[in-house]
C-alpha positions in Angstrom: -85.5 -21.6 -12.0 -85.7 -20.1 -8.6 -88.4 -17.6 -7.4 -85.7 -15.0 -7.0 -84.6 -15.4 -10.6 -88.1 -15.3 -11.9 -88.9 -12.1 -9.9 -85.7 -10.5 -11.2 -86.6 -11.3 -14.8 -90.1 -9.9 -14.3 -88.8 -6.7 -12.8 -86.3 -6.3 -15.6 -89.1 -6.5 -18.2 -91.6 -4.4 -16.3 -89.4 -1.4 -15.3 -89.1 0.1 -18.8 -92.9 -0.3 -19.5 -95.3 2.6 -19.1 -97.6 2.3 -16.0 -100.8 1.5 -18.0 -99.1 -1.3 -19.9 -97.9 -2.8 -16.6 -101.4 -2.6 -15.2 -102.9 -4.4 -18.2 -100.3 -7.2 -18.0 -100.9 -7.7 -14.3 -104.7 -7.8 -14.8 -104.4 -10.3 -17.6 -102.1 -12.5 -15.5 -104.5 -12.4 -12.5 -107.5 -13.2 -14.7 -105.8 -16.0 -16.8 -103.4 -17.8 -14.6 -103.1 -19.8 -11.4 -101.1 -17.1 -9.8 -97.8 -18.8 -10.6 -94.9 -16.3 -11.1 -93.6 -18.5 -14.0 -96.9 -17.8 -15.9 -96.3 -14.1 -15.6 
């Protein structure tokens, strides 16, 4: 899967979420991953 496709999928999932939920997901990803977009 290309980075472009991964970013598109992430955006599609994040757009409908409330801001606080997006913030929590991002914080969890930053704390628990290597920074790889596929992990997000």
